[in-house]
C-alpha positions, 0 to 999 in steps of 0.5 A: 310401395304398393304400386311397386308391389302391383307392377311386380305382380303384373310383371311376373304374371305376364312373364308367367303367361308368355312362357308356355306360349314360347315353349309351344312356338318353339315345339311347332317350329321344330316340328315344322323344320322336321316336316320340311327335311322330311319332304326333301328326303322323300323327294330325294329318295324317289329322284335318286331311283330315277338317276339310277334308271337314267344312268343305266341308259347312258353307260358304255355299254348301255344297260337296260333301264331297270338292270338287275345289277342296279336294281333288285330283281323283282318287287322289293319293299325295304330298300335303301339308297343314298346320294353316292350309291350306284345301285339300290342297297340292301333291300332287307330289315337292315337299319333305315336310320339316316345319319348326318355325314360331313358336308350336312348330307344324310345317308345310311353309312357312318355319321351322326344318327338323326331322327329320320329313317328312310326306305324305298319300296319298288314295285315292277309292273307290266313285264318290267317296263314300268316301276313304281317307287314309293319313298317313305320318311319317318322322323319319330326317332330311332325307335319308331316304325314304318306304317304297315301300309303307306297312304295318305290316311296312315302316312301323314305329318300327325304320324310323323311320316311322309311319302312320294309315289311315282312311276318310272317307265322304260321309255327308251324301249 
């Protein structure tokens, strides 16, 4: 009888000790998944802008690389772009929340809201021959806000923020 009680006590205390470890592991796994998704969304944003530039050259009649109908005229800090867009969308304070739509795509259009938000920052340099594209994703939920400045000290996994910066040129000139 005493052996059974001791065995039960050891078993229960072992299970109780393991539960916080399981909870911690699950939280870390979810956070790691979110970091991977954010990294892919941030890269997608930069590549979609590059796609617009490239598509301007192959259109008939050809457009300039950073055509005003596709790109906003001048620098823009608060832009949106999705996989099915043919131009940069709304460079204003409209919602940057990404929604999950059919086919498991993320877009700013209708769908189920997610914890991810994306914005694109565009800086034209050298008389519009180069474009610096900064794609930023945060995943703190709908109430989260983008950092005031985007660099490695303010936008990192600890602050649930990811960004990429790329320079596009008008190499066809």
